[in-house]
C-alpha positions in Angstrom: 27.2 22.3 -67.0 27.7 20.6 -63.7 29.3 17.2 -63.6 27.0 14.0 -63.6 26.1 13.2 -60.0 27.2 16.4 -58.4 24.2 18.5 -56.8 24.8 22.4 -57.9 25.8 24.8 -55.1 22.8 26.7 -55.2 20.5 23.7 -54.6 22.9 22.7 -51.6 22.3 26.2 -50.2 18.6 25.9 -50.5 18.9 22.5 -48.9 20.8 23.9 -45.8 18.5 27.1 -45.6 15.5 24.6 -45.7 17.0 22.3 -42.8 17.7 25.4 -40.8 14.3 26.8 -41.1 13.0 23.1 -40.3 15.1 23.3 -37.0 13.9 26.7 -36.4 10.2 25.5 -36.6 10.8 22.6 -34.4 12.4 24.4 -31.8 9.7 27.3 -31.7 7.1 24.4 -31.2 9.0 22.6 -28.5 9.4 26.3 -26.8 5.7 26.8 -27.1 4.8 23.4 -25.8 7.1 24.2 -22.9 5.5 27.3 -22.3 1.9 26.0 -22.4 2.9 23.4 -19.7 4.3 26.2 -17.2 1.3 28.3 -17.9 -1.3 25.7 -17.6 0.4 24.0 -14.5 0.2 27.3 -12.6 -3.7 27.4 -13.2 -3.9 24.3 -11.0 -4.9 24.8 -7.6 -1.7 23.1 -6.2 0.0 25.7 -4.4 0.3 24.6 -0.8 0.9 26.6 2.2 4.8 27.2 2.4 4.8 26.7 6.1 3.5 23.1 5.6 5.4 21.8 2.7 7.1 22.7 -0.8 6.3 21.8 -4.1 7.4 18.4 -5.3 10.3 18.6 -7.2 11.6 16.1 -10.0 13.7 14.2 -7.4 10.3 12.8 -5.8 10.8 14.8 -2.8 7.4 15.3 -0.9 5.9 16.8 2.4 5.9 14.5 5.3 2.1 13.4 5.9 0.2 13.1 9.0 -2.8 10.5 9.1 -5.1 13.1 7.8 -3.6 14.4 4.5 -4.5 18.0 3.7 -6.0 18.6 -0.1 -3.2 21.2 -0.4 -0.5 18.3 0.0 -2.6 15.8 -2.1 -2.6 18.5 -4.8 1.2 19.1 -4.7 1.7 16.3 -6.9 -1.0 16.8 -9.6 0.7 19.1 -11.7 3.6 16.7 -12.4 1.1 13.7 -13.1 -0.6 16.0 -15.8 3.0 16.4 -17.2 3.3 12.7 -17.2 -0.1 11.9 -18.8 0.6 14.7 -21.6 3.9 13.5 -22.4 2.9 9.9 -23.2 2.5 11.1 -26.7 4.2 14.0 -28.3 1.1 16.4 -28.7 0.6 19.1 -31.0 0.5 22.6 -28.9 -3.2 23.1 -29.3 -4.0 19.4 -28.1 -1.7 19.6 -25.2 -3.4 23.0 -24.2 -6.7 21.0 -24.6 -6.0 18.2 -22.6 -4.4 20.0 -19.9 -7.4 22.4 -19.3 -9.6 19.3 -19.6 -7.7 17.6 -16.6 -7.5 20.8 -14.4 -11.1 21.6 -15.0 -12.5 18.0 -14.5 -10.2 16.5 -11.7 -9.5 19.3 -9.5 -12.1 21.1 -7.5 -13.7 18.4 -5.4 -13.5 17.1 -1.9 -11.0 14.5 -3.3 -12.1 11.8 -0.3 -11.4 8.7 -2.6 -8.0 10.0 -3.5 -7.1 11.3 0.2 -8.3 7.9 1.5 -5.6 6.1 -0.2 -3.0 8.0 1.6 -4.9 7.9 5.0 -5.8 4.3 5.0 -1.7 3.4 4.0 -0.8 5.3 6.9 -3.4 3.5 9.2 -2.4 0.0 7.8 1.1 0.7 8.5 0.9 2.5 11.7 3.2 5.7 11.0 3.5 8.4 8.9 4.5 7.7 5.4 7.9 8.2 3.9 8.3 10.9 1.0 8.3 8.0 -1.6 5.1 6.1 0.1 3.3 9.6 0.1 4.0 10.1 -3.5 3.3 6.6 -4.4 -0.1 6.5 -2.6 -1.1 10.1 -3.8 -0.3 9.0 -7.5 -2.7 6.0 -6.8 -5.1 8.3 -5.2 -5.2 10.6 -8.3 -6.0 7.6 -10.5 -9.0 7.2 -8.7 -9.7 10.7 -9.2 -9.1 10.4 -13.0 -11.8 7.7 -12.8 -14.3 9.7 -11.0 -13.7 12.9 -13.7 -14.3 10.2 -16.5 -17.5 9.1 -14.9 -18.8 12.5 -14.0 -18.0 14.1 -17.4 -20.0 11.3 -19.1 -22.6 11.3 -16.4 -23.4 15.1 -16.9 -23.9 14.6 -20.5 -26.0 11.6 -20.2 -28.1 13.6 -17.4 -28.0 16.9 -19.1 -26.6 18.4 -16.0 -25.6 22.3 -15.9 -23.0 22.7 -13.2 -20.4 20.6 -11.5 -18.3 21.5 -8.4 -19.8 25.0 -8.8 -18.9 25.5 -12.5 -20.3 24.6 -15.8 -20.2 21.0 -16.7 -17.2 20.5 -19.2 -19.6 19.8 -22.1 -21.1 22.9 -21.3 -17.8 25.1 -21.7 -18.1 27.1 -24.8 -16.4 25.4 -27.6 -16.3 21.9 -25.9 -19.7 20.5 -26.5 -19.6 16.4 -27.3 -16.0 16.6 -27.9 -16.1 16.2 -24.0 -16.8 12.2 -24.7 -13.3 11.9 -26.1 -11.9 13.9 -23.3 -13.6 11.6 -20.8 -11.9 8.7 -22.6 -8.6 10.4 -22.2 -9.1 10.7 -18.6 -9.5 7.2 -18.3 -6.5 6.4 -20.3 -4.5 8.8 -17.7 -5.0 5.9 -15.1 -3.1 3.1 -16.7 -0.2 5.7 -18.0 0.7 6.4 -14.4 -0.1 3.0 -13.1 2.5 1.6 -15.5 5.0 4.6 -15.0 5.2 4.3 -11.4 4.0 1.0 -10.3 5.2 -1.5 -13.3 7.5 -3.1 -10.8 5.4 -3.2 -7.8 4.6 -7.0 -7.0 0.7 -6.0 -6.9 1.0 -4.2 -10.5 -1.4 -6.7 -12.3 -3.8 -6.9 -9.4 -4.0 -3.3 -9.5 -4.5 -3.0 -13.0 -7.1 -6.0 -13.0 -9.0 -4.0 -10.0 -9.3 -0.7 -12.0 -10.7 -2.9 -15.0 -13.3 -4.6 -12.7 -14.3 -1.7 -10.9 -14.8 0.4 -14.2 -16.7 -2.5 -15.6 -19.0 -2.7 -12.3 -19.5 1.3 -12.2 -20.5 1.0 -16.2 -23.0 -1.6 -15.5 -24.6 0.4 -12.6 -24.7 3.4 -14.6 -26.5 1.4 -17.6 -29.2 0.3 -15.0 -29.5 3.9 -13.8 -30.0 5.3 -17.2 -32.4 2.4 -18.5 -34.4 2.6 -15.3 -34.8 6.3 -15.7 -35.8 6.0 -19.5 -38.5 8.4 -20.6 -41.8 6.4 -20.2 -40.6 4.3 -17.3 -43.1 4.0 -14.8 -43.0 5.0 -10.9 -44.4 1.5 -10.0 -41.8 -0.4 -11.7 -39.0 0.9 -9.1 -37.9 -0.9 -6.2 -35.6 -1.1 -3.6 -33.6 -4.3 -4.9 -33.2 -2.4 -8.4 -32.1 0.6 -6.3 -29.4 -1.2 -4.3 -28.1 -2.8 -7.5 -27.6 0.8 -8.8 -26.0 2.2 -6.1 -23.8 -0.6 -5.2 -22.0 -1.0 -8.6 -22.4 2.8 -9.8 -21.0 4.4 -6.4 -20.1 2.1 -3.7 -17.3 0.0 -5.7 -15.2 2.9 -7.1 -15.8 5.4 -4.0 -15.4 3.3 -1.2 -13.9 -0.4 -2.0 -11.2 0.8 -4.4 -9.5 3.2 -2.2 -9.3 0.7 0.8 -8.4 -2.4 -1.8 -5.4 -0.2 -3.7 -4.3 0.7 0.0 -4.2 -3.2 0.9 -2.4 -3.9 -2.3 0.2 -1.3 -2.1 1.0 -2.8 1.6 0.9 -6.1 0.5 -2.0 -6.9 3.0 -4.6 -7.8 0.3 -5.5 -11.2 1.5 -9.0 -12.9 0.7 -10.1 -12.5 4.1 -9.2 -8.6 4.2 -10.5 -7.9 0.7 -13.9 -9.6 1.6 -14.2 -7.8 4.9 -13.2 -4.6 3.2 -15.9 -5.3 0.5 -18.5 -6.2 2.9 -18.1 -2.7 4.9 -17.4 -0.4 2.2 -20.4 -1.3 0.0 -22.7 -0.5 2.8 -20.7 2.8 3.3 -21.5 3.4 -0.4 -25.1 2.5 0.0 -25.2 5.1 2.9 -23.4 7.6 0.6 -25.9 7.4 -2.3 -28.8 8.0 0.0 -27.1 10.9 0.9 -26.6 12.3 -2.4 -30.2 11.4 -3.2 -31.4 13.6 -0.3 -29.2 16.7 -0.9 -30.1 16.4 -4.5 -33.6 17.6 -3.6 -32.9 19.3 -0.2 -29.4 21.0 -0.3 -28.9 24.5 -1.2 -27.4 24.0 -4.8 -24.9 26.9 -3.9 -23.7 24.8 -0.9 -23.6 21.2 -2.8 -21.9 22.7 -5.8 -24.4 21.6 -8.3 -28.3 21.7 -9.3 -30.0 18.5 -8.7 -31.6 16.7 -11.5 -33.0 13.5 -10.0 -36.6 14.4 -10.1 -36.5 16.0 -13.8 -34.6 13.0 -14.8 -36.9 10.4 -13.6 -34.5 8.8 -11.5 -35.0 5.9 -9.3 -33.9 7.6 -6.0 -34.2 6.5 -2.5 -36.5 9.6 -2.0 -38.9 8.6 -4.7 -39.1 5.0 -3.3 -39.9 6.4 0.4 -42.5 8.5 -1.3 -44.0 5.5 -3.1 -44.1 3.4 0.3 -46.1 6.4 2.2 -48.2 8.2 -0.4 -51.9 8.4 -0.3 -53.6 7.9 -3.4 -54.3 11.6 -3.8 -50.5 12.3 -3.2 -49.5 9.1 -5.5 -51.4 11.0 -8.3 -49.3 14.3 -7.7 -46.2 12.1 -7.9 -47.4 10.4 -11.1 -48.5 13.5 -12.7 -45.2 15.6 -12.1 -42.1 13.1 -11.5 -39.8 13.2 -14.4 -41.2 16.3 -16.0 -38.8 18.7 -17.4 -40.3 21.8 -15.8 -39.5 23.8 -12.7 -43.2 23.9 -11.8 -43.6 19.9 -11.8 -40.1 19.7 -9.8 -41.5 22.2 -7.1 -44.6 20.1 -6.7 -42.4 17.0 -6.0 -40.2 18.8 -3.7 -43.2 19.9 -1.9 -44.4 16.5 -1.5 -41.4 15.3 0.0 -41.6 18.0 2.7 -45.5 16.9 3.3 -44.1 13.3 3.8 -41.3 14.5 6.1 -38.8 12.7 4.3 -36.2 14.8 5.9 -37.3 13.1 9.2 -37.4 9.8 7.7 -33.7 10.4 6.4 -32.1 11.6 9.6 -33.4 8.3 11.2 -32.0 6.3 8.2 -28.7 8.1 8.6 -28.3 7.4 12.4 -29.5 3.9 12.1 -27.1 2.7 9.4 -24.3 4.8 11.0 -24.8 2.7 14.2 -24.8 -0.6 12.1 -21.7 0.4 10.4 -20.1 1.0 13.8 -20.9 -2.5 14.9 -19.5 -4.0 11.7 -16.3 -2.2 12.0 -15.9 -3.2 15.8 -16.1 -6.9 14.6 -13.2 -6.6 12.1 -10.5 -9.2 12.4 -7.0 -7.5 12.5 -5.0 -10.4 12.5 -4.0 -10.2 8.9 -3.1 -6.7 9.1 -6.5 -4.9 8.6 -7.2 -2.0 10.9 -10.8 -0.8 12.1 -9.3 2.9 12.2 -9.1 2.9 8.5 -13.0 2.3 8.2 -14.0 4.7 11.1 -11.9 7.3 9.3 -14.0 6.9 6.3 -17.4 6.9 8.0 -16.3 10.1 10.1 -15.8 11.6 6.5 -19.1 10.8 5.1 -21.7 10.9 8.2 -23.8 13.9 8.5 -22.1 15.5 5.4 -23.9 18.5 3.8 -22.5 18.4 0.3 
């Protein structure tokens, strides 16, 4: 019989074996996580031209940017940021793989104008190319905007019942995803604050940046709510008006697409004075209005292969710029065609509305609008007061990116 209080040797052996097995399993899981990270990181479109730059390493090295940053340079840090987000919590391998695929599918593949604008605007404000650290910082801020864009697009596609986005299936339509995409969208948004805390907690404008993201998020969601409620089944065309439309486009699009990138650059460079932010808001919100009118026009008139998505504004009964222009120009007979076919979930009705748009020559109306608003914006930019560090060139660069765009 063993002595009281002493564990028998066979039991000790079993405990040791159990501990070793547990260590082996833990090691195996960690190795699998690392393998998945490496494998999925290689799926990102982040391999730049070697003649221009090398991939960002852990020592924060980055390419010397020009005043017009390429997407390749911008994407060079994306895999690292994916790692930062996924490392926030020790994720099981299956969740790590899912999150990484969601980040890659939903954040990459766009024009990245919002994110790139943070880098380029900062360079313009400083009047020189950025240092390596400045490039990384502003690129990280840019990717936070792209994460917000991804968050909004995933949810928007679900609510609109969209088929494709950026030339591929919408995330919720990817086999096996479905409404899990709602939670994925929330994780995309959470990534913003993980990165903001990691890289900017000691920056003088950290709290201002965080509050800005929260403010813009709420404004965008309010705009989305108005858009959805206006387009609800049974909504009457006669209830649509330009005031309602401008509220939607300003809040749903303009704030996060145009005001946010410039405001972040001003905060990063310590130039976010009240006057500079007010001037920025005045000009960028008008740019955002122009941008959304372009989107509405392209939704109906652009080739889906060029646009990267299939337009749904007509079948979704949206209060769009085109339908407002139609309501202002229709004859009694044409109005009846619009009432019968707008907001109907079938291709024949959609084709009838598009044919009406062509009869009303809305393409000509749009071209005149585009030229007029571009001229108006140029005048506003020319009158910018630069004494507090704001630069006209930053807004001209923005206007150049969007004027006469085709997608």
